[in-house]
SEGULO-13560 format. One line per field, with one value per residue (C-alpha): residue in three letters; chain; residue number from 1; z, x, y. Coordinates in steps of 0.02 Angstrom, whole numbers, plus 50000, padded with zeros to 5 digits. Each point is the difference from the previous one (the first is absolute). Layout:
code: c(ALA / ...)
unit: c(A / ...)
pos: c(NUM / ...)
Z: c(Z / ...)
X: c(X / ...)
Y: c(Y / ...)
REM end
This chain:
code: c(MET / GLU / MET / THR / THR / HIS / ALA / VAL / ALA / TRP / ALA / GLU / ILE / PRO / VAL / THR / ASP / PHE / ASP / ARG / ALA / LYS / LYS / PHE / TYR / SER / ALA / ILE / PHE / ASP / PHE / ASP / MET / PRO / GLU / MET / GLU / MET / ALA / PRO / HIS / ARG / MET / GLY / PHE / LEU / LEU / SER / ASP / MET / GLU / ASN / GLY / GLY / VAL / GLY / ALA / ALA / ILE / VAL / LYS / GLY / PRO / ASP / TYR / VAL / PRO / THR / THR / LYS / GLY / CYS / LYS / VAL / TYR / LEU / SER / GLY / GLY / SER / ASP / LEU / ASN / THR / VAL / LEU / ASN / ARG / VAL / ALA / ALA / ALA / GLY / GLY / LYS / VAL / LEU / GLN / GLU / LYS / THR / ILE / ILE / THR / PRO / GLU / PHE / GLY / TYR / TYR / ALA / THR / PHE / ALA / ASP / THR / GLU / GLY / ASN / HIS / ILE / SER / LEU / HIS / SER / MET / ALA)
unit: c(A / A / A / A / A / A / A / A / A / A / A / A / A / A / A / A / A / A / A / A / A / A / A / A / A / A / A / A / A / A / A / A / A / A / A / A / A / A / A / A / A / A / A / A / A / A / A / A / A / A / A / A / A / A / A / A / A / A / A / A / A / A / A / A / A / A / A / A / A / A / A / A / A / A / A / A / A / A / A / A / A / A / A / A / A / A / A / A / A / A / A / A / A / A / A / A / A / A / A / A / A / A / A / A / A / A / A / A / A / A / A / A / A / A / A / A / A / A / A / A / A / A / A / A / A / A / A)
pos: c(1 / 2 / 3 / 4 / 5 / 6 / 7 / 8 / 9 / 10 / 11 / 12 / 13 / 14 / 15 / 16 / 17 / 18 / 19 / 20 / 21 / 22 / 23 / 24 / 25 / 26 / 27 / 28 / 29 / 30 / 31 / 32 / 33 / 34 / 35 / 36 / 37 / 38 / 39 / 40 / 41 / 42 / 43 / 44 / 45 / 46 / 47 / 48 / 49 / 50 / 51 / 52 / 53 / 54 / 55 / 56 / 57 / 58 / 59 / 60 / 61 / 62 / 63 / 64 / 65 / 66 / 67 / 68 / 69 / 70 / 71 / 72 / 73 / 74 / 75 / 76 / 77 / 78 / 79 / 80 / 81 / 82 / 83 / 84 / 85 / 86 / 87 / 88 / 89 / 90 / 91 / 92 / 93 / 94 / 95 / 96 / 97 / 98 / 99 / 100 / 101 / 102 / 103 / 104 / 105 / 106 / 107 / 108 / 109 / 110 / 111 / 112 / 113 / 114 / 115 / 116 / 117 / 118 / 119 / 120 / 121 / 122 / 123 / 124 / 125 / 126 / 127)
Z: c(55696 / 50148 / 50053 / 49926 / 50059 / 49831 / 49871 / 49863 / 49975 / 49852 / 49875 / 49822 / 49910 / 49810 / 49900 / 49816 / 50013 / 50137 / 50011 / 50013 / 50133 / 50098 / 49998 / 50058 / 50146 / 50051 / 50005 / 50100 / 50127 / 50000 / 49972 / 49865 / 49943 / 49984 / 49847 / 49923 / 49842 / 50015 / 49815 / 49917 / 50142 / 50066 / 50183 / 50113 / 50186 / 50118 / 50176 / 50128 / 50146 / 49936 / 50112 / 50149 / 49929 / 49891 / 49839 / 49840 / 49831 / 49834 / 49837 / 49858 / 49812 / 49900 / 49859 / 50116 / 50101 / 49945 / 50102 / 50036 / 50096 / 50033 / 50091 / 50167 / 50110 / 50080 / 50159 / 50029 / 50170 / 50014 / 50156 / 50154 / 49895 / 49820 / 49954 / 49996 / 49851 / 49925 / 49994 / 49880 / 49875 / 49884 / 49990 / 49954 / 49855 / 50081 / 50046 / 50170 / 49977 / 50183 / 50132 / 50173 / 50071 / 50167 / 49995 / 50188 / 50150 / 50023 / 49817 / 49959 / 49835 / 49814 / 49840 / 49818 / 49854 / 49817 / 49967 / 49841 / 49924 / 50029 / 50150 / 50143 / 50160 / 50178 / 50153 / 50182 / 50166 / 50176 / 50017)
X: c(54472 / 50117 / 50110 / 50175 / 50163 / 50038 / 49877 / 50129 / 50084 / 50112 / 50027 / 50068 / 50062 / 49992 / 50155 / 50044 / 50190 / 50046 / 50184 / 49963 / 49867 / 50113 / 50139 / 49877 / 49926 / 50170 / 50066 / 49859 / 49991 / 50191 / 50007 / 50038 / 49829 / 49984 / 49905 / 49928 / 49913 / 49824 / 49964 / 49944 / 50032 / 50161 / 49988 / 50110 / 49964 / 49994 / 50068 / 49880 / 50010 / 49872 / 50067 / 49939 / 49831 / 50053 / 49906 / 50100 / 50001 / 50088 / 50028 / 49935 / 50025 / 49882 / 49874 / 49856 / 50089 / 49983 / 50065 / 49869 / 49967 / 49823 / 49935 / 50049 / 50111 / 50149 / 50081 / 50172 / 50081 / 50119 / 50081 / 50018 / 50000 / 49940 / 50111 / 50149 / 49922 / 49914 / 50164 / 50071 / 49857 / 50057 / 50181 / 49935 / 49897 / 49829 / 49903 / 49931 / 49816 / 49952 / 50127 / 49990 / 49830 / 49920 / 49842 / 49966 / 50115 / 49920 / 50019 / 50169 / 50059 / 49992 / 50083 / 49975 / 50120 / 49997 / 50118 / 50101 / 49856 / 49867 / 49915 / 49947 / 50060 / 49983 / 50108 / 49943 / 50090 / 49948 / 50132)
Y: c(53957 / 49993 / 50147 / 49984 / 50079 / 50079 / 50064 / 49970 / 49832 / 50042 / 50142 / 50000 / 50155 / 49984 / 50046 / 50004 / 50019 / 49878 / 50044 / 50187 / 49970 / 49883 / 50130 / 50135 / 49901 / 49931 / 50180 / 50078 / 49858 / 49977 / 49811 / 49873 / 49939 / 49812 / 49939 / 49844 / 49942 / 49930 / 49976 / 50106 / 50124 / 50075 / 50053 / 50106 / 49993 / 50148 / 49980 / 49927 / 49880 / 49875 / 49862 / 50101 / 50049 / 50146 / 50043 / 49989 / 50086 / 49984 / 50089 / 49892 / 50000 / 49891 / 50005 / 50043 / 50136 / 50182 / 50148 / 50131 / 50160 / 49940 / 49848 / 49927 / 50107 / 49913 / 50068 / 49927 / 50008 / 50146 / 49928 / 50110 / 50161 / 49995 / 50148 / 49881 / 49911 / 50154 / 50097 / 49868 / 50004 / 50141 / 49939 / 49826 / 50070 / 50021 / 50156 / 50051 / 50043 / 50032 / 50044 / 49922 / 50048 / 49960 / 49896 / 50014 / 49972 / 49828 / 49947 / 50079 / 50073 / 49963 / 50060 / 49953 / 49980 / 49949 / 49855 / 49976 / 49901 / 50134 / 49919 / 50114 / 49918 / 50065 / 49978 / 49992 / 50023 / 50045 / 50137)
REM end
């Protein structure tokens, strides 16, 4: 296989209560989440600059989507400092599980939270 720019092409976060999850992610990322129906799925899109090569993600409600604390780990971009997003988690109904922690100076920082659906999601930033 050839070397690719991004190891991940797309991510989907399973939700059971779409409106609650949309409110949560809109609050922590401070934006109005666009959504669309792709029967039988309802999708809400996280911010990303896909037109310029960015990698996208969405929350998804559908018959084959089940929130879990186990399985694949998703790291969402926390922008220039993930604490901006992490500091909104509790007020939006989530729970911080791991405060901002350095990985290494070269790889930046991460933190982990539980969303309103029970998923464990991580954030990443370089500062």
